mmCIF file of the C-alpha atoms, coordinates in Angstrom:
data_MODEL
# 
_entry.id   MODEL 
# 
loop_
_atom_site.group_PDB 
_atom_site.id 
_atom_site.type_symbol 
_atom_site.label_atom_id 
_atom_site.label_alt_id 
_atom_site.label_comp_id 
_atom_site.label_asym_id 
_atom_site.label_entity_id 
_atom_site.label_seq_id 
_atom_site.pdbx_PDB_ins_code 
_atom_site.Cartn_x 
_atom_site.Cartn_y 
_atom_site.Cartn_z 
_atom_site.occupancy 
_atom_site.B_iso_or_equiv 
_atom_site.pdbx_formal_charge 
_atom_site.auth_seq_id 
_atom_site.auth_comp_id 
_atom_site.auth_asym_id 
_atom_site.auth_atom_id 
_atom_site.pdbx_PDB_model_num 
ATOM 1   C CA . MET A 1 1   ? 42.498  -141.517 -16.015 1.00 0.00 ? 1   MET A CA 1 
ATOM 2   C CA . ASN A 1 2   ? 43.523  -137.852 -15.887 1.00 0.00 ? 2   ASN A CA 1 
ATOM 3   C CA . LYS A 1 3   ? 43.104  -136.147 -12.542 1.00 0.00 ? 3   LYS A CA 1 
ATOM 4   C CA . ILE A 1 4   ? 41.159  -132.871 -12.377 1.00 0.00 ? 4   ILE A CA 1 
ATOM 5   C CA . THR A 1 5   ? 43.300  -130.228 -10.765 1.00 0.00 ? 5   THR A CA 1 
ATOM 6   C CA . PHE A 1 6   ? 41.977  -127.654 -8.295  1.00 0.00 ? 6   PHE A CA 1 
ATOM 7   C CA . LEU A 1 7   ? 42.268  -124.978 -10.995 1.00 0.00 ? 7   LEU A CA 1 
ATOM 8   C CA . ASP A 1 8   ? 40.261  -127.069 -13.455 1.00 0.00 ? 8   ASP A CA 1 
ATOM 9   C CA . GLY A 1 9   ? 37.637  -127.594 -10.806 1.00 0.00 ? 9   GLY A CA 1 
ATOM 10  C CA . LYS A 1 10  ? 37.471  -123.866 -10.142 1.00 0.00 ? 10  LYS A CA 1 
ATOM 11  C CA . LYS A 1 11  ? 37.020  -123.207 -13.859 1.00 0.00 ? 11  LYS A CA 1 
ATOM 12  C CA . MET A 1 12  ? 34.210  -125.755 -13.957 1.00 0.00 ? 12  MET A CA 1 
ATOM 13  C CA . ILE A 1 13  ? 32.451  -124.041 -11.040 1.00 0.00 ? 13  ILE A CA 1 
ATOM 14  C CA . ILE A 1 14  ? 32.732  -120.646 -12.736 1.00 0.00 ? 14  ILE A CA 1 
ATOM 15  C CA . CYS A 1 15  ? 31.468  -122.020 -16.050 1.00 0.00 ? 15  CYS A CA 1 
ATOM 16  C CA . THR A 1 16  ? 28.590  -123.765 -14.313 1.00 0.00 ? 16  THR A CA 1 
ATOM 17  C CA . ALA A 1 17  ? 27.662  -120.565 -12.473 1.00 0.00 ? 17  ALA A CA 1 
ATOM 18  C CA . ILE A 1 18  ? 27.687  -118.599 -15.722 1.00 0.00 ? 18  ILE A CA 1 
ATOM 19  C CA . PHE A 1 19  ? 25.548  -121.245 -17.430 1.00 0.00 ? 19  PHE A CA 1 
ATOM 20  C CA . VAL A 1 20  ? 22.990  -121.273 -14.606 1.00 0.00 ? 20  VAL A CA 1 
ATOM 21  C CA . SER A 1 21  ? 22.848  -117.480 -14.609 1.00 0.00 ? 21  SER A CA 1 
ATOM 22  C CA . CYS A 1 22  ? 22.171  -117.442 -18.349 1.00 0.00 ? 22  CYS A CA 1 
ATOM 23  C CA . VAL A 1 23  ? 19.406  -120.020 -17.975 1.00 0.00 ? 23  VAL A CA 1 
ATOM 24  C CA . LEU A 1 24  ? 17.763  -118.080 -15.135 1.00 0.00 ? 24  LEU A CA 1 
ATOM 25  C CA . LEU A 1 25  ? 17.988  -114.820 -17.102 1.00 0.00 ? 25  LEU A CA 1 
ATOM 26  C CA . SER A 1 26  ? 16.428  -116.497 -20.120 1.00 0.00 ? 26  SER A CA 1 
ATOM 27  C CA . CYS A 1 27  ? 13.629  -117.951 -17.980 1.00 0.00 ? 27  CYS A CA 1 
ATOM 28  C CA . ASN A 1 28  ? 12.993  -114.574 -16.380 1.00 0.00 ? 28  ASN A CA 1 
ATOM 29  C CA . GLN A 1 29  ? 12.744  -112.877 -19.787 1.00 0.00 ? 29  GLN A CA 1 
ATOM 30  C CA . THR A 1 30  ? 10.411  -115.625 -21.015 1.00 0.00 ? 30  THR A CA 1 
ATOM 31  C CA . THR A 1 31  ? 8.250   -115.302 -17.893 1.00 0.00 ? 31  THR A CA 1 
ATOM 32  C CA . THR A 1 32  ? 8.065   -111.515 -18.307 1.00 0.00 ? 32  THR A CA 1 
ATOM 33  C CA . LYS A 1 33  ? 7.088   -111.906 -21.949 1.00 0.00 ? 33  LYS A CA 1 
ATOM 34  C CA . GLU A 1 34  ? 4.466   -114.514 -21.075 1.00 0.00 ? 34  GLU A CA 1 
ATOM 35  C CA . THR A 1 35  ? 3.092   -112.259 -18.342 1.00 0.00 ? 35  THR A CA 1 
ATOM 36  C CA . MET A 1 36  ? 2.757   -109.377 -20.780 1.00 0.00 ? 36  MET A CA 1 
ATOM 37  C CA . ASN A 1 37  ? 1.041   -111.630 -23.308 1.00 0.00 ? 37  ASN A CA 1 
ATOM 38  C CA . ASN A 1 38  ? -1.286  -112.965 -20.616 1.00 0.00 ? 38  ASN A CA 1 
ATOM 39  C CA . THR A 1 39  ? -2.234  -109.410 -19.692 1.00 0.00 ? 39  THR A CA 1 
ATOM 40  C CA . LEU A 1 40  ? -3.132  -108.564 -23.275 1.00 0.00 ? 40  LEU A CA 1 
ATOM 41  C CA . GLU A 1 41  ? -4.977  -111.853 -23.631 1.00 0.00 ? 41  GLU A CA 1 
ATOM 42  C CA . THR A 1 42  ? -7.084  -111.034 -20.581 1.00 0.00 ? 42  THR A CA 1 
ATOM 43  C CA . ILE A 1 43  ? -7.902  -107.591 -21.963 1.00 0.00 ? 43  ILE A CA 1 
ATOM 44  C CA . HIS A 1 44  ? -8.984  -108.941 -25.353 1.00 0.00 ? 44  HIS A CA 1 
ATOM 45  C CA . ASN A 1 45  ? -10.878 -111.926 -23.917 1.00 0.00 ? 45  ASN A CA 1 
ATOM 46  C CA . ARG A 1 46  ? -12.956 -109.843 -21.521 1.00 0.00 ? 46  ARG A CA 1 
ATOM 47  C CA . THR A 1 47  ? -16.596 -109.783 -22.502 1.00 0.00 ? 47  THR A CA 1 
ATOM 48  C CA . SER A 1 48  ? -19.931 -108.996 -20.896 1.00 0.00 ? 48  SER A CA 1 
ATOM 49  C CA . VAL A 1 49  ? -21.338 -112.111 -19.230 1.00 0.00 ? 49  VAL A CA 1 
ATOM 50  C CA . ARG A 1 50  ? -25.015 -112.035 -18.285 1.00 0.00 ? 50  ARG A CA 1 
ATOM 51  C CA . ARG A 1 51  ? -25.706 -115.711 -17.525 1.00 0.00 ? 51  ARG A CA 1 
ATOM 52  C CA . TYR A 1 52  ? -24.234 -117.506 -14.534 1.00 0.00 ? 52  TYR A CA 1 
ATOM 53  C CA . THR A 1 53  ? -24.269 -120.949 -12.967 1.00 0.00 ? 53  THR A CA 1 
ATOM 54  C CA . ASP A 1 54  ? -25.373 -121.611 -9.383  1.00 0.00 ? 54  ASP A CA 1 
ATOM 55  C CA . GLN A 1 55  ? -21.780 -122.164 -8.275  1.00 0.00 ? 55  GLN A CA 1 
ATOM 56  C CA . VAL A 1 56  ? -20.804 -120.055 -5.290  1.00 0.00 ? 56  VAL A CA 1 
ATOM 57  C CA . VAL A 1 57  ? -17.907 -117.657 -5.839  1.00 0.00 ? 57  VAL A CA 1 
ATOM 58  C CA . PRO A 1 58  ? -15.319 -118.097 -3.050  1.00 0.00 ? 58  PRO A CA 1 
ATOM 59  C CA . LYS A 1 59  ? -14.662 -115.065 -0.875  1.00 0.00 ? 59  LYS A CA 1 
ATOM 60  C CA . GLU A 1 60  ? -10.975 -115.292 -1.793  1.00 0.00 ? 60  GLU A CA 1 
ATOM 61  C CA . LYS A 1 61  ? -11.792 -114.646 -5.457  1.00 0.00 ? 61  LYS A CA 1 
ATOM 62  C CA . ILE A 1 62  ? -14.045 -111.724 -4.568  1.00 0.00 ? 62  ILE A CA 1 
ATOM 63  C CA . GLU A 1 63  ? -11.192 -110.175 -2.615  1.00 0.00 ? 63  GLU A CA 1 
ATOM 64  C CA . ILE A 1 64  ? -8.893  -110.603 -5.623  1.00 0.00 ? 64  ILE A CA 1 
ATOM 65  C CA . LEU A 1 65  ? -11.362 -108.588 -7.698  1.00 0.00 ? 65  LEU A CA 1 
ATOM 66  C CA . LEU A 1 66  ? -11.608 -105.874 -5.052  1.00 0.00 ? 66  LEU A CA 1 
ATOM 67  C CA . LYS A 1 67  ? -7.835  -105.610 -4.676  1.00 0.00 ? 67  LYS A CA 1 
ATOM 68  C CA . ALA A 1 68  ? -7.518  -105.213 -8.439  1.00 0.00 ? 68  ALA A CA 1 
ATOM 69  C CA . ALA A 1 69  ? -10.183 -102.506 -8.401  1.00 0.00 ? 69  ALA A CA 1 
ATOM 70  C CA . MET A 1 70  ? -8.381  -100.578 -5.675  1.00 0.00 ? 70  MET A CA 1 
ATOM 71  C CA . ALA A 1 71  ? -5.122  -100.727 -7.662  1.00 0.00 ? 71  ALA A CA 1 
ATOM 72  C CA . ALA A 1 72  ? -6.643  -98.317  -10.197 1.00 0.00 ? 72  ALA A CA 1 
ATOM 73  C CA . PRO A 1 73  ? -5.330  -94.767  -10.599 1.00 0.00 ? 73  PRO A CA 1 
ATOM 74  C CA . SER A 1 74  ? -7.267  -91.877  -9.096  1.00 0.00 ? 74  SER A CA 1 
ATOM 75  C CA . SER A 1 75  ? -7.002  -88.104  -9.204  1.00 0.00 ? 75  SER A CA 1 
ATOM 76  C CA . LYS A 1 76  ? -4.402  -86.957  -6.645  1.00 0.00 ? 76  LYS A CA 1 
ATOM 77  C CA . ASN A 1 77  ? -4.643  -90.490  -5.235  1.00 0.00 ? 77  ASN A CA 1 
ATOM 78  C CA . ASN A 1 78  ? -7.914  -89.579  -3.508  1.00 0.00 ? 78  ASN A CA 1 
ATOM 79  C CA . GLN A 1 79  ? -9.268  -93.118  -3.935  1.00 0.00 ? 79  GLN A CA 1 
ATOM 80  C CA . PRO A 1 80  ? -12.896 -91.953  -3.584  1.00 0.00 ? 80  PRO A CA 1 
ATOM 81  C CA . TRP A 1 81  ? -14.351 -95.423  -4.105  1.00 0.00 ? 81  TRP A CA 1 
ATOM 82  C CA . SER A 1 82  ? -16.270 -97.785  -1.882  1.00 0.00 ? 82  SER A CA 1 
ATOM 83  C CA . PHE A 1 83  ? -17.587 -101.219 -2.790  1.00 0.00 ? 83  PHE A CA 1 
ATOM 84  C CA . TYR A 1 84  ? -20.741 -102.986 -1.658  1.00 0.00 ? 84  TYR A CA 1 
ATOM 85  C CA . VAL A 1 85  ? -20.711 -106.760 -2.170  1.00 0.00 ? 85  VAL A CA 1 
ATOM 86  C CA . ILE A 1 86  ? -24.259 -108.101 -2.350  1.00 0.00 ? 86  ILE A CA 1 
ATOM 87  C CA . THR A 1 87  ? -24.947 -111.802 -1.828  1.00 0.00 ? 87  THR A CA 1 
ATOM 88  C CA . ASN A 1 88  ? -28.373 -111.351 -0.209  1.00 0.00 ? 88  ASN A CA 1 
ATOM 89  C CA . ARG A 1 89  ? -30.870 -112.948 -2.599  1.00 0.00 ? 89  ARG A CA 1 
ATOM 90  C CA . GLU A 1 90  ? -33.719 -110.661 -1.566  1.00 0.00 ? 90  GLU A CA 1 
ATOM 91  C CA . VAL A 1 91  ? -31.702 -107.510 -2.288  1.00 0.00 ? 91  VAL A CA 1 
ATOM 92  C CA . LEU A 1 92  ? -30.440 -108.867 -5.613  1.00 0.00 ? 92  LEU A CA 1 
ATOM 93  C CA . THR A 1 93  ? -33.973 -109.743 -6.706  1.00 0.00 ? 93  THR A CA 1 
ATOM 94  C CA . LYS A 1 94  ? -35.324 -106.355 -5.673  1.00 0.00 ? 94  LYS A CA 1 
ATOM 95  C CA . LEU A 1 95  ? -32.626 -104.530 -7.646  1.00 0.00 ? 95  LEU A CA 1 
ATOM 96  C CA . ALA A 1 96  ? -33.266 -106.774 -10.668 1.00 0.00 ? 96  ALA A CA 1 
ATOM 97  C CA . GLU A 1 97  ? -36.894 -105.634 -10.602 1.00 0.00 ? 97  GLU A CA 1 
ATOM 98  C CA . GLN A 1 98  ? -36.029 -101.949 -10.241 1.00 0.00 ? 98  GLN A CA 1 
ATOM 99  C CA . LEU A 1 99  ? -33.158 -101.579 -12.700 1.00 0.00 ? 99  LEU A CA 1 
ATOM 100 C CA . PRO A 1 100 ? -33.972 -101.869 -16.429 1.00 0.00 ? 100 PRO A CA 1 
ATOM 101 C CA . PHE A 1 101 ? -30.690 -103.393 -17.595 1.00 0.00 ? 101 PHE A CA 1 
ATOM 102 C CA . ALA A 1 102 ? -29.790 -105.490 -14.579 1.00 0.00 ? 102 ALA A CA 1 
ATOM 103 C CA . LYS A 1 103 ? -32.347 -108.285 -14.787 1.00 0.00 ? 103 LYS A CA 1 
ATOM 104 C CA . MET A 1 104 ? -29.535 -110.851 -14.524 1.00 0.00 ? 104 MET A CA 1 
ATOM 105 C CA . LEU A 1 105 ? -29.190 -109.893 -10.857 1.00 0.00 ? 105 LEU A CA 1 
ATOM 106 C CA . ALA A 1 106 ? -32.137 -112.180 -10.159 1.00 0.00 ? 106 ALA A CA 1 
ATOM 107 C CA . LYS A 1 107 ? -29.926 -115.208 -10.847 1.00 0.00 ? 107 LYS A CA 1 
ATOM 108 C CA . ALA A 1 108 ? -26.403 -113.882 -10.271 1.00 0.00 ? 108 ALA A CA 1 
ATOM 109 C CA . PRO A 1 109 ? -24.739 -115.319 -7.151  1.00 0.00 ? 109 PRO A CA 1 
ATOM 110 C CA . LEU A 1 110 ? -23.450 -111.886 -6.209  1.00 0.00 ? 110 LEU A CA 1 
ATOM 111 C CA . ALA A 1 111 ? -22.995 -108.336 -7.367  1.00 0.00 ? 111 ALA A CA 1 
ATOM 112 C CA . ILE A 1 112 ? -20.524 -105.587 -6.566  1.00 0.00 ? 112 ILE A CA 1 
ATOM 113 C CA . VAL A 1 113 ? -21.782 -102.011 -6.452  1.00 0.00 ? 113 VAL A CA 1 
ATOM 114 C CA . VAL A 1 114 ? -19.008 -99.557  -7.261  1.00 0.00 ? 114 VAL A CA 1 
ATOM 115 C CA . CYS A 1 115 ? -19.663 -96.289  -5.482  1.00 0.00 ? 115 CYS A CA 1 
ATOM 116 C CA . GLY A 1 116 ? -17.864 -92.981  -5.104  1.00 0.00 ? 116 GLY A CA 1 
ATOM 117 C CA . ASP A 1 117 ? -17.822 -90.234  -2.520  1.00 0.00 ? 117 ASP A CA 1 
ATOM 118 C CA . ASN A 1 118 ? -18.835 -87.154  -4.487  1.00 0.00 ? 118 ASN A CA 1 
ATOM 119 C CA . THR A 1 119 ? -17.380 -84.849  -1.832  1.00 0.00 ? 119 THR A CA 1 
ATOM 120 C CA . LYS A 1 120 ? -13.950 -86.437  -1.540  1.00 0.00 ? 120 LYS A CA 1 
ATOM 121 C CA . GLY A 1 121 ? -11.166 -84.418  -3.125  1.00 0.00 ? 121 GLY A CA 1 
ATOM 122 C CA . VAL A 1 122 ? -13.562 -81.806  -4.488  1.00 0.00 ? 122 VAL A CA 1 
ATOM 123 C CA . VAL A 1 123 ? -12.018 -78.324  -4.480  1.00 0.00 ? 123 VAL A CA 1 
ATOM 124 C CA . ASN A 1 124 ? -14.248 -76.656  -7.048  1.00 0.00 ? 124 ASN A CA 1 
ATOM 125 C CA . PRO A 1 125 ? -17.364 -77.577  -9.069  1.00 0.00 ? 125 PRO A CA 1 
ATOM 126 C CA . GLU A 1 126 ? -15.298 -78.409  -12.160 1.00 0.00 ? 126 GLU A CA 1 
ATOM 127 C CA . ARG A 1 127 ? -13.828 -81.379  -10.297 1.00 0.00 ? 127 ARG A CA 1 
ATOM 128 C CA . SER A 1 128 ? -17.109 -82.646  -8.849  1.00 0.00 ? 128 SER A CA 1 
ATOM 129 C CA . LEU A 1 129 ? -17.217 -85.647  -11.187 1.00 0.00 ? 129 LEU A CA 1 
ATOM 130 C CA . ASN A 1 130 ? -13.702 -86.888  -10.543 1.00 0.00 ? 130 ASN A CA 1 
ATOM 131 C CA . TRP A 1 131 ? -15.137 -89.657  -8.386  1.00 0.00 ? 131 TRP A CA 1 
ATOM 132 C CA . ALA A 1 132 ? -16.985 -91.062  -11.419 1.00 0.00 ? 132 ALA A CA 1 
ATOM 133 C CA . LEU A 1 133 ? -13.805 -91.086  -13.518 1.00 0.00 ? 133 LEU A CA 1 
ATOM 134 C CA . ASP A 1 134 ? -11.782 -92.740  -10.764 1.00 0.00 ? 134 ASP A CA 1 
ATOM 135 C CA . CYS A 1 135 ? -14.468 -95.338  -10.062 1.00 0.00 ? 135 CYS A CA 1 
ATOM 136 C CA . SER A 1 136 ? -14.700 -96.109  -13.772 1.00 0.00 ? 136 SER A CA 1 
ATOM 137 C CA . ALA A 1 137 ? -11.009 -97.020  -13.768 1.00 0.00 ? 137 ALA A CA 1 
ATOM 138 C CA . ALA A 1 138 ? -11.594 -99.196  -10.698 1.00 0.00 ? 138 ALA A CA 1 
ATOM 139 C CA . SER A 1 139 ? -14.545 -100.873 -12.415 1.00 0.00 ? 139 SER A CA 1 
ATOM 140 C CA . GLN A 1 140 ? -12.469 -101.750 -15.470 1.00 0.00 ? 140 GLN A CA 1 
ATOM 141 C CA . ASN A 1 141 ? -9.798  -103.298 -13.256 1.00 0.00 ? 141 ASN A CA 1 
ATOM 142 C CA . LEU A 1 142 ? -12.470 -105.332 -11.520 1.00 0.00 ? 142 LEU A CA 1 
ATOM 143 C CA . LEU A 1 143 ? -13.864 -106.609 -14.817 1.00 0.00 ? 143 LEU A CA 1 
ATOM 144 C CA . LEU A 1 144 ? -10.416 -107.611 -16.061 1.00 0.00 ? 144 LEU A CA 1 
ATOM 145 C CA . ALA A 1 145 ? -9.671  -109.396 -12.780 1.00 0.00 ? 145 ALA A CA 1 
ATOM 146 C CA . ALA A 1 146 ? -12.927 -111.341 -13.145 1.00 0.00 ? 146 ALA A CA 1 
ATOM 147 C CA . GLU A 1 147 ? -11.855 -112.511 -16.594 1.00 0.00 ? 147 GLU A CA 1 
ATOM 148 C CA . ALA A 1 148 ? -8.413  -113.479 -15.282 1.00 0.00 ? 148 ALA A CA 1 
ATOM 149 C CA . GLU A 1 149 ? -10.015 -115.521 -12.487 1.00 0.00 ? 149 GLU A CA 1 
ATOM 150 C CA . GLY A 1 150 ? -12.337 -117.450 -14.799 1.00 0.00 ? 150 GLY A CA 1 
ATOM 151 C CA . LEU A 1 151 ? -15.399 -115.492 -13.720 1.00 0.00 ? 151 LEU A CA 1 
ATOM 152 C CA . GLY A 1 152 ? -18.011 -113.664 -15.728 1.00 0.00 ? 152 GLY A CA 1 
ATOM 153 C CA . ALA A 1 153 ? -19.136 -110.101 -15.050 1.00 0.00 ? 153 ALA A CA 1 
ATOM 154 C CA . VAL A 1 154 ? -20.929 -107.217 -16.703 1.00 0.00 ? 154 VAL A CA 1 
ATOM 155 C CA . TRP A 1 155 ? -21.092 -103.465 -16.116 1.00 0.00 ? 155 TRP A CA 1 
ATOM 156 C CA . THR A 1 156 ? -24.692 -102.323 -15.603 1.00 0.00 ? 156 THR A CA 1 
ATOM 157 C CA . GLY A 1 157 ? -25.035 -98.560  -15.409 1.00 0.00 ? 157 GLY A CA 1 
ATOM 158 C CA . VAL A 1 158 ? -26.595 -96.668  -12.508 1.00 0.00 ? 158 VAL A CA 1 
ATOM 159 C CA . PHE A 1 159 ? -25.154 -93.138  -12.550 1.00 0.00 ? 159 PHE A CA 1 
ATOM 160 C CA . PRO A 1 160 ? -26.170 -90.600  -13.933 1.00 0.00 ? 160 PRO A CA 1 
ATOM 161 C CA . TYR A 1 161 ? -29.753 -91.873  -14.130 1.00 0.00 ? 161 TYR A CA 1 
ATOM 162 C CA . SER A 1 162 ? -31.548 -90.370  -11.132 1.00 0.00 ? 162 SER A CA 1 
ATOM 163 C CA . ASP A 1 163 ? -34.162 -93.130  -10.870 1.00 0.00 ? 163 ASP A CA 1 
ATOM 164 C CA . ARG A 1 164 ? -31.506 -95.862  -10.824 1.00 0.00 ? 164 ARG A CA 1 
ATOM 165 C CA . VAL A 1 165 ? -29.328 -93.949  -8.373  1.00 0.00 ? 165 VAL A CA 1 
ATOM 166 C CA . LYS A 1 166 ? -32.291 -93.523  -6.038  1.00 0.00 ? 166 LYS A CA 1 
ATOM 167 C CA . ALA A 1 167 ? -33.234 -97.216  -6.271  1.00 0.00 ? 167 ALA A CA 1 
ATOM 168 C CA . VAL A 1 168 ? -29.730 -98.354  -5.331  1.00 0.00 ? 168 VAL A CA 1 
ATOM 169 C CA . GLN A 1 169 ? -29.311 -95.737  -2.605  1.00 0.00 ? 169 GLN A CA 1 
ATOM 170 C CA . GLU A 1 170 ? -32.570 -96.772  -0.978  1.00 0.00 ? 170 GLU A CA 1 
ATOM 171 C CA . SER A 1 171 ? -31.954 -100.511 -1.300  1.00 0.00 ? 171 SER A CA 1 
ATOM 172 C CA . LEU A 1 172 ? -28.478 -100.262 0.248   1.00 0.00 ? 172 LEU A CA 1 
ATOM 173 C CA . ARG A 1 173 ? -29.291 -97.308  2.538   1.00 0.00 ? 173 ARG A CA 1 
ATOM 174 C CA . LEU A 1 174 ? -26.374 -95.315  1.233   1.00 0.00 ? 174 LEU A CA 1 
ATOM 175 C CA . PRO A 1 175 ? -25.389 -91.934  2.693   1.00 0.00 ? 175 PRO A CA 1 
ATOM 176 C CA . GLU A 1 176 ? -26.252 -88.952  0.478   1.00 0.00 ? 176 GLU A CA 1 
ATOM 177 C CA . ASN A 1 177 ? -22.625 -88.357  -0.482  1.00 0.00 ? 177 ASN A CA 1 
ATOM 178 C CA . ILE A 1 178 ? -22.085 -91.953  -1.663  1.00 0.00 ? 178 ILE A CA 1 
ATOM 179 C CA . MET A 1 179 ? -23.046 -92.253  -5.313  1.00 0.00 ? 179 MET A CA 1 
ATOM 180 C CA . PRO A 1 180 ? -23.470 -95.639  -7.018  1.00 0.00 ? 180 PRO A CA 1 
ATOM 181 C CA . LEU A 1 181 ? -21.725 -95.614  -10.396 1.00 0.00 ? 181 LEU A CA 1 
ATOM 182 C CA . ASN A 1 182 ? -22.690 -99.115  -11.479 1.00 0.00 ? 182 ASN A CA 1 
ATOM 183 C CA . ILE A 1 183 ? -23.635 -102.597 -10.388 1.00 0.00 ? 183 ILE A CA 1 
ATOM 184 C CA . ILE A 1 184 ? -21.425 -105.456 -11.571 1.00 0.00 ? 184 ILE A CA 1 
ATOM 185 C CA . PRO A 1 185 ? -23.045 -108.911 -11.369 1.00 0.00 ? 185 PRO A CA 1 
ATOM 186 C CA . VAL A 1 186 ? -20.396 -111.612 -10.910 1.00 0.00 ? 186 VAL A CA 1 
ATOM 187 C CA . GLY A 1 187 ? -20.474 -115.384 -11.242 1.00 0.00 ? 187 GLY A CA 1 
ATOM 188 C CA . TYR A 1 188 ? -19.215 -118.388 -13.141 1.00 0.00 ? 188 TYR A CA 1 
ATOM 189 C CA . PRO A 1 189 ? -20.286 -118.119 -16.798 1.00 0.00 ? 189 PRO A CA 1 
ATOM 190 C CA . ASP A 1 190 ? -23.164 -120.323 -17.916 1.00 0.00 ? 190 ASP A CA 1 
ATOM 191 C CA . GLY A 1 191 ? -22.264 -121.366 -21.473 1.00 0.00 ? 191 GLY A CA 1 
ATOM 192 C CA . GLU A 1 192 ? -19.751 -119.808 -23.835 1.00 0.00 ? 192 GLU A CA 1 
ATOM 193 C CA . HIS A 1 193 ? -19.410 -116.071 -24.167 1.00 0.00 ? 193 HIS A CA 1 
ATOM 194 C CA . MET A 1 194 ? -17.248 -114.985 -27.085 1.00 0.00 ? 194 MET A CA 1 
ATOM 195 C CA . PRO A 1 195 ? -15.473 -111.616 -26.978 1.00 0.00 ? 195 PRO A CA 1 
ATOM 196 C CA . LYS A 1 196 ? -16.023 -109.113 -29.782 1.00 0.00 ? 196 LYS A CA 1 
ATOM 197 C CA . ASP A 1 197 ? -13.234 -107.663 -31.892 1.00 0.00 ? 197 ASP A CA 1 
ATOM 198 C CA . LYS A 1 198 ? -13.839 -103.949 -31.393 1.00 0.00 ? 198 LYS A CA 1 
ATOM 199 C CA . PHE A 1 199 ? -10.681 -102.646 -33.055 1.00 0.00 ? 199 PHE A CA 1 
ATOM 200 C CA . ASN A 1 200 ? -11.590 -99.880  -35.493 1.00 0.00 ? 200 ASN A CA 1 
ATOM 201 C CA . PRO A 1 201 ? -8.754  -98.039  -37.308 1.00 0.00 ? 201 PRO A CA 1 
ATOM 202 C CA . ASP A 1 202 ? -11.235 -95.370  -38.449 1.00 0.00 ? 202 ASP A CA 1 
ATOM 203 C CA . VAL A 1 203 ? -11.331 -93.846  -34.963 1.00 0.00 ? 203 VAL A CA 1 
ATOM 204 C CA . ILE A 1 204 ? -7.552  -93.400  -34.819 1.00 0.00 ? 204 ILE A CA 1 
ATOM 205 C CA . SER A 1 205 ? -5.854  -90.125  -35.770 1.00 0.00 ? 205 SER A CA 1 
ATOM 206 C CA . TRP A 1 206 ? -2.066  -90.040  -36.032 1.00 0.00 ? 206 TRP A CA 1 
ATOM 207 C CA . ILE A 1 207 ? -0.565  -86.641  -35.174 1.00 0.00 ? 207 ILE A CA 1 
ATOM 208 C CA . GLU A 1 208 ? 2.930   -86.819  -36.688 1.00 0.00 ? 208 GLU A CA 1 
# 
């Protein structure tokens, strides 16, 4: 049997190291590609879910949704948002009765009210609605996080309807400067909810 010299052994170590590095690099590229595909899949699979089971949503999952919401961009990084998580059945039922398009609150295990401080970051009247834009971005992040976590959610509008704003402000006893943008019921989907293909090339203009 031929003996392996020290030099041969060194070459084997180097070759093995190179091989392992190539495998790890390949795995990393595959993981990155899969992550990107998973992100797009979540975006396209998101749909409005209005029926929920009685299963309780763990606090850990709720925090995941809130962290995703707060990762949204905001004008000058003002982050004017605040979030009210409602699990109180009496409050949910009352809001379901008062809000025309949020009847599902009566059976949803929880809801998150996305609010904005309409005085934060305001320098002039032209920027007075920045909070609504920033909170809209946060709301979209929250909805996508719900889809990623196997939850169902739906955006139900509050602002700019004065009667809905007043109902939410009174129910939650919000300060005058805190404006509710929407209420997002959250829960585990009851039944199948198929996403819609909303792609429409007619609304695209190419400036070349």
